[in-house]
C-alpha positions as CSV (number, residue, x, y, z in Angstrom):
1,M,7.2,-21.4,-7.8
2,P,9.7,-20.8,-4.8
3,I,8.0,-19.3,-2.0
4,W,10.9,-16.1,-2.2
5,K,9.6,-15.5,-5.7
6,R,6.0,-15.5,-5.2
7,N,6.3,-13.3,-2.4
8,L,8.6,-11.0,-4.9
9,I,5.8,-11.0,-7.1
10,V,2.8,-10.1,-4.7
11,C,5.0,-7.7,-2.7
12,W,6.2,-6.0,-6.0
13,F,2.2,-5.4,-7.0
14,G,1.4,-4.2,-3.3
15,I,4.7,-1.7,-3.2
16,F,3.8,-0.3,-6.5
17,V,0.3,0.2,-5.8
18,T,1.4,1.9,-2.6
19,G,3.6,4.0,-4.4
20,V,1.0,5.1,-6.8
21,G,-1.2,5.9,-3.8
22,M,1.3,8.0,-2.1
23,S,2.3,10.0,-5.4
24,Q,-1.0,10.0,-7.6
25,I,-2.6,12.7,-5.7
26,A,0.1,15.3,-6.9
27,P,-1.8,16.5,-10.3
28,V,-5.0,15.9,-9.1
29,L,-4.7,17.7,-5.3
30,P,-5.4,21.5,-6.8
31,L,-8.6,20.1,-9.0
32,F,-9.9,18.3,-6.2
33,I,-9.1,21.4,-3.7
34,K,-11.1,23.7,-5.9
35,H,-13.8,21.0,-6.3
36,L,-14.2,21.4,-2.5
37,G,-14.7,25.1,-2.8
38,V,-11.2,26.9,-2.7
39,T,-11.1,29.2,-5.4
40,D,-8.0,31.8,-4.7
41,P,-5.2,30.1,-6.6
42,G,-2.7,31.0,-3.8
43,T,-4.7,29.6,-1.4
44,V,-5.2,26.2,-3.8
45,A,-1.2,25.7,-4.1
46,R,-0.8,26.4,-0.3
47,Y,-3.4,23.9,0.8
48,S,-2.0,21.4,-2.4
49,G,1.8,21.8,-0.6
50,I,0.2,20.9,2.8
51,A,-1.6,18.1,1.7
52,F,1.1,16.5,-0.4
53,G,3.9,17.4,1.9
54,V,2.2,15.8,5.1
55,T,2.0,12.4,4.2
56,F,5.9,11.8,3.6
57,I,6.8,14.1,6.7
58,I,4.2,11.9,8.9
59,S,5.7,8.6,7.1
60,A,9.6,9.6,7.8
61,I,8.2,9.6,11.8
62,F,6.0,6.1,11.8
63,S,8.3,4.0,9.2
64,P,10.6,3.1,12.3
65,I,7.7,2.5,14.3
66,W,6.2,0.1,12.2
67,G,9.4,-1.8,11.4
68,A,10.0,-2.1,15.1
69,A,6.7,-3.7,15.0
70,A,7.6,-5.8,11.9
71,D,10.3,-7.4,13.5
72,R,7.8,-8.0,17.0
73,F,5.0,-9.2,15.2
74,G,6.2,-10.4,11.8
75,R,6.5,-8.6,8.8
76,K,3.1,-10.2,7.0
77,P,0.7,-8.9,9.5
78,M,2.3,-5.4,8.6
79,L,1.9,-5.8,5.2
80,L,-2.1,-6.6,5.9
81,R,-2.4,-3.5,8.4
82,A,-0.7,-1.1,6.1
83,S,-2.7,-2.2,2.4
84,L,-6.3,-2.6,4.4
85,G,-5.6,0.7,6.3
86,M,-4.6,2.3,3.2
87,A,-7.3,1.3,0.8
88,I,-9.8,2.9,3.5
89,V,-8.0,5.8,4.0
90,I,-7.4,7.0,0.3
91,G,-11.2,5.2,-0.6
92,C,-12.4,7.6,2.1
93,M,-10.7,11.0,0.5
94,G,-12.9,10.7,-2.4
95,F,-15.8,11.7,0.2
96,A,-14.2,14.6,1.6
97,H,-16.5,17.6,1.9
98,H,-14.1,19.8,3.1
99,V,-10.0,20.5,2.4
100,Y,-9.0,20.1,5.9
101,V,-11.0,16.6,5.8
102,L,-8.5,15.7,3.2
103,I,-5.7,17.1,4.7
104,G,-6.4,15.0,8.1
105,L,-6.9,11.8,6.0
106,R,-3.6,12.6,4.2
107,L,-1.7,13.1,7.8
108,L,-4.0,9.4,8.3
109,Q,-2.4,7.9,5.3
110,G,1.0,8.8,6.6
111,V,0.5,7.4,9.6
112,I,-0.7,3.8,8.4
113,T,2.1,3.4,5.9
114,G,4.6,0.9,6.5
115,Y,4.1,-1.4,3.8
116,S,7.2,-1.1,1.8
117,T,9.5,-1.2,4.9
118,A,7.8,-4.5,5.3
119,C,8.1,-5.8,2.2
120,T,11.6,-4.9,2.3
121,T,12.6,-6.4,5.8
122,L,10.4,-9.6,4.4
123,I,12.5,-10.1,0.8
124,A,15.6,-9.8,2.6
125,T,15.1,-12.2,5.7
126,Q,12.9,-14.7,3.4
127,T,15.0,-14.9,0.5
128,D,18.5,-17.1,0.2
129,K,21.6,-15.4,-0.1
130,E,22.3,-16.5,-3.8
131,H,18.8,-14.6,-4.9
132,A,19.0,-11.9,-2.4
133,G,20.3,-9.1,-5.0
134,Y,18.1,-9.8,-7.8
135,A,15.1,-9.6,-5.2
136,L,16.2,-6.8,-3.7
137,G,16.7,-4.9,-7.0
138,T,13.7,-5.9,-8.5
139,L,11.5,-4.8,-5.1
140,S,13.1,-1.4,-5.3
141,T,11.6,-1.2,-8.9
142,A,8.1,-0.9,-7.7
143,G,8.4,1.9,-5.2
144,I,10.3,4.2,-7.5
145,A,8.4,3.2,-10.8
146,G,4.8,3.9,-8.4
147,S,6.3,7.1,-7.4
148,L,7.3,8.2,-10.4
149,L,4.6,6.6,-12.5
150,G,2.2,8.1,-9.8
151,P,1.3,11.8,-11.0
152,M,0.8,10.6,-14.7
153,I,-1.4,7.5,-13.6
154,G,-3.2,10.0,-11.6
155,G,-3.8,12.5,-14.2
156,F,-5.2,10.3,-16.6
157,M,-7.5,8.8,-14.1
158,E,-8.5,12.2,-13.3
159,E,-9.1,13.0,-16.8
160,N,-11.0,9.8,-18.1
161,F,-12.9,9.2,-14.9
162,G,-13.1,12.3,-12.9
163,T,-11.5,13.7,-9.8
164,Q,-13.3,11.8,-6.9
165,N,-13.1,8.2,-8.5
166,V,-9.2,8.6,-8.5
167,F,-9.3,7.9,-5.0
168,F,-11.8,5.1,-5.2
169,I,-9.9,3.1,-7.8
170,T,-6.5,3.5,-6.2
171,G,-8.3,2.2,-3.0
172,L,-9.6,-0.5,-5.0
173,L,-6.5,-1.5,-6.3
174,L,-4.9,-1.3,-2.6
175,L,-7.6,-3.8,-1.3
176,I,-6.8,-5.9,-4.1
177,A,-3.0,-6.0,-2.8
178,F,-4.6,-6.8,0.7
179,I,-6.3,-9.9,-0.8
180,T,-3.2,-11.2,-2.5
181,T,-1.0,-10.6,0.4
182,A,-3.2,-12.3,2.9
183,L,-3.5,-15.5,0.1
184,F,0.0,-15.8,-0.8
185,V,2.6,-14.3,0.9
186,K,4.2,-16.8,3.1
187,E,6.6,-15.9,6.2
188,T,8.6,-18.0,8.3
189,F,9.1,-15.9,11.4
190,T,10.7,-16.4,14.4
191,R,10.6,-13.5,17.0
192,E,14.7,-13.4,18.1
193,N,14.2,-10.6,20.6
194,K,11.7,-10.7,23.5
195,Q,12.0,-7.1,24.6
196,V,11.1,-4.1,22.7
197,Q,14.2,-1.9,22.2
198,S,14.7,1.9,22.3
199,A,16.3,3.8,19.1
200,K,19.4,4.1,21.2
201,A,19.4,0.6,22.3
202,I,19.1,-0.9,18.5
203,W,22.1,2.0,17.8
204,T,24.2,-0.2,20.0
205,L,23.3,-3.2,18.2
206,I,24.6,-2.0,15.0
207,P,28.1,-3.1,14.1
208,E,28.9,-0.8,11.3
209,K,27.5,2.4,12.5
210,S,29.4,5.0,10.2
211,L,28.4,2.9,7.2
212,T,25.1,2.5,8.1
213,I,24.8,6.2,8.4
214,T,26.5,6.6,5.1
215,L,23.7,4.3,3.5
216,F,21.0,6.5,5.0
217,V,22.3,9.6,3.5
218,T,22.7,8.1,0.4
219,F,19.4,6.9,0.1
220,F,18.4,10.4,1.3
221,V,20.1,12.2,-1.6
222,L,18.6,9.5,-4.0
223,S,15.3,11.0,-2.9
224,V,16.3,14.4,-3.4
225,A,17.8,13.8,-6.6
226,L,14.6,12.1,-7.9
227,Y,12.0,14.6,-6.9
228,S,14.2,17.8,-7.0
229,V,12.6,18.0,-10.5
230,E,9.3,17.6,-9.8
231,P,8.1,21.2,-8.7
232,I,9.8,22.6,-11.7
233,L,9.5,19.9,-14.8
234,T,6.2,21.1,-16.6
235,V,7.8,24.9,-16.3
236,Y,10.8,23.6,-17.5
237,I,9.2,21.4,-20.7
238,T,7.1,24.8,-21.3
239,Q,10.2,26.7,-21.5
240,L,11.9,24.6,-24.0
241,S,8.6,23.3,-26.0
242,H,7.7,27.2,-26.9
243,N,4.3,26.1,-29.2
244,L,4.5,22.8,-28.4
245,S,0.8,21.3,-27.5
246,H,0.2,18.8,-24.5
247,V,2.8,20.1,-22.6
248,A,1.3,18.4,-19.3
249,L,1.5,15.0,-21.4
250,I,4.7,15.3,-22.6
251,A,6.1,16.3,-18.9
252,G,4.1,13.2,-17.6
253,I,6.2,11.3,-20.0
254,T,9.4,12.5,-19.1
255,F,9.1,12.1,-15.6
256,S,8.0,8.7,-15.9
257,A,11.1,8.3,-18.2
258,S,13.2,7.6,-15.3
259,G,10.8,5.4,-13.5
260,L,10.5,3.2,-17.0
261,A,14.5,2.8,-17.0
262,N,14.4,1.9,-13.5
263,I,12.5,-1.2,-14.0
264,V,14.5,-2.3,-16.6
265,A,17.7,-1.9,-14.9
266,A,17.5,-2.7,-11.2
267,P,17.1,-6.1,-11.5
268,R,19.8,-6.7,-13.7
269,L,22.0,-4.3,-11.7
270,G,20.9,-6.3,-8.6
271,K,22.3,-9.2,-10.1
272,L,25.7,-7.4,-10.9
273,S,25.8,-6.5,-7.0
274,D,25.7,-10.2,-6.3
275,R,28.9,-10.8,-8.7
276,I,31.2,-7.9,-8.2
277,G,29.6,-6.3,-4.7
278,A,27.0,-3.6,-4.2
279,H,29.5,-1.1,-2.9
280,K,30.9,-1.0,-6.3
281,V,27.3,-0.9,-8.4
282,M,26.1,2.1,-5.6
283,L,29.6,4.3,-6.3
284,I,29.6,3.7,-10.2
285,S,25.9,4.6,-10.2
286,L,26.1,7.6,-8.0
287,I,29.1,9.0,-10.1
288,T,27.1,8.3,-13.5
289,A,23.9,10.0,-12.5
290,G,25.7,13.1,-11.0
291,I,27.5,13.4,-14.5
292,I,24.0,12.9,-16.2
293,F,22.2,15.5,-14.2
294,I,24.4,18.1,-15.8
295,P,23.3,18.0,-19.4
296,Q,19.8,18.2,-18.3
297,A,20.4,22.1,-17.8
298,Y,21.7,22.6,-21.7
299,V,19.0,20.6,-23.6
300,G,17.4,22.5,-26.7
301,S,14.2,20.4,-26.6
302,P,12.1,18.3,-24.4
303,W,12.8,15.0,-26.5
304,Q,16.7,15.6,-25.4
305,L,15.6,16.3,-22.0
306,M,13.4,12.8,-22.2
307,I,16.7,10.7,-23.4
308,L,18.5,12.2,-20.5
309,R,15.9,11.3,-17.9
310,F,15.8,7.6,-19.3
311,L,19.7,7.3,-19.1
312,L,19.2,8.8,-15.4
313,G,16.9,6.0,-14.6
314,L,19.1,3.0,-15.9
315,T,22.0,4.4,-13.7
316,A,19.9,5.4,-11.0
317,A,18.6,2.0,-10.9
318,G,21.7,0.7,-8.8
319,L,21.3,2.9,-6.0
320,T,18.0,1.6,-4.1
321,P,19.0,-2.5,-4.2
322,S,23.0,-1.6,-3.2
323,V,22.0,0.5,-0.3
324,N,19.6,-2.4,0.4
325,I,21.7,-5.1,0.2
326,L,24.5,-3.7,2.1
327,I,21.9,-2.8,5.2
328,K,20.9,-6.1,5.1
329,K,24.5,-7.8,5.1
330,I,25.3,-5.3,7.9
331,T,22.7,-5.9,10.1
332,P,21.8,-8.6,12.6
333,S,18.5,-9.7,11.4
334,A,16.8,-9.4,14.7
335,I,16.8,-5.7,14.5
336,T,16.6,-5.7,10.4
337,G,13.2,-4.4,10.3
338,R,13.8,-1.6,12.8
339,V,16.9,-0.4,10.4
340,F,14.9,-0.6,7.0
341,G,12.2,1.6,9.1
342,F,15.4,4.1,9.7
343,S,16.2,4.0,5.9
344,M,12.5,4.3,4.5
345,S,12.6,7.5,6.8
346,A,15.4,9.2,5.0
347,G,13.9,8.3,1.9
348,Y,10.4,9.9,3.1
349,L,12.3,12.9,3.8
350,G,14.3,12.9,0.7
351,V,11.1,13.0,-1.3
352,F,9.7,16.0,0.9
353,G,13.5,17.8,0.8
354,G,13.6,17.1,-2.9
355,S,10.6,18.9,-3.3
356,I,11.3,21.6,-1.3
357,L,15.0,22.1,-2.9
358,G,13.5,22.1,-6.3
359,G,11.1,24.7,-6.1
360,Q,13.3,27.1,-4.1
361,V,16.5,26.5,-6.4
362,A,14.0,27.3,-9.2
363,A,12.8,30.3,-7.7
364,L,16.1,31.8,-6.9
365,L,18.3,31.3,-9.7
366,G,15.6,29.4,-12.5
367,S,14.9,26.1,-13.6
368,R,17.9,24.8,-15.3
369,Y,19.9,25.6,-12.3
370,V,17.9,22.7,-10.4
371,F,20.0,20.1,-12.4
372,I,23.0,21.3,-11.9
373,V,22.7,21.7,-7.9
374,T,21.2,18.1,-8.2
375,G,24.0,16.8,-9.7
376,A,26.7,18.3,-7.8
377,L,25.0,16.5,-4.7
378,L,25.0,13.2,-6.1
379,L,28.8,13.8,-6.8
380,I,29.7,15.2,-3.4
381,N,27.9,12.0,-1.9
382,A,30.0,9.7,-4.7
383,V,33.2,11.1,-3.2
384,W,32.1,10.5,0.5
385,V,30.6,6.9,-0.1
386,Y,34.1,6.2,-1.9
387,F,36.0,7.0,1.1
388,K,33.6,5.7,3.8
389,V,32.4,2.6,2.0
390,Y,34.1,1.4,-1.0
391,K,37.8,2.1,0.5
392,K,36.5,0.6,3.6
393,L,34.6,-2.7,2.1
394,E,37.6,-3.2,-0.7
395,G,40.4,-2.8,2.2
396,K,38.7,-5.4,4.6
397,R,38.2,-7.3,1.5
398,L,34.9,-8.2,2.7
399,S,32.1,-10.1,0.2
400,F,29.6,-7.2,-0.1
């Protein structure tokens, strides 16, 4: 097996488990916080929101820092640091005896993250040009699938193994990711920059600044779109189903449908990006995803919503690999880790922002308007991408 393909398999598993570790706590948090002695429903909700959101905010801050460390020391050491650190921290959450201890551990989890950033950088720099689109497309499915399937996996583990064991099992999976990374990931790393440069100095080295900003914003908007429905999906399913039993299970399947579709479509759209250009795939995916969001506001049953969510996953699958391919191609190799770190920060902020947006829109206007607002946001982003990315690259006739 070629080294790039073996690296891809191991990194895919690691990013998937990391994504699950970041998101599986969502359905488990309220139950575990009650287990820790908090009984008031309003207080439980407040602590749950803090504990869930703090990880992503802190991750957004530290992701560029670990990206810089990856450029300085190599990507594999960052993979080992993040996987082992998260295995220990998430495992320790099962022993938390107070809600403040849990929040502190969630904060620490955000500090030591960086596995996805290092994996993306390693695959981008260690894979030959002919297979880069396929490799980055396949890799993108891991984080999205882990994040979207995480809540359903967490709920399943909690129901069958108990609340505390959710943390122990996830920690064990991350420990397996650490061992497989140590044994099987190979990296040929030569440090090109001997000095650690500031963010301002890094910015001066980026040749396509406007294009880079557009890509960061697009990744942010994609993350907002994927997570805007998370706070309201169960409520929306309840409104649609009326007498339907197992609402939580149906909501979990509906939420995960887009993740499953993403796994199926992203590698194929990555290959298509290699053939026709990542900027074309990105523009078409943005427009189609924006259009598919809108009818989700007018469905009459959970099954119709489930089908539309699956179609959304098929189209959104073209966005993350396209962003990563373009970032790789316009970024000097010496600062690839730093730039991917900034990109991951945009994604983490999008997760947090999407959850806030969905909750606020639903509270002010109703659950259905979350889909309309999110669809409009994607279509506005598509217009921006058309002028800032598509026309620019087509005009230059660049091989992107």
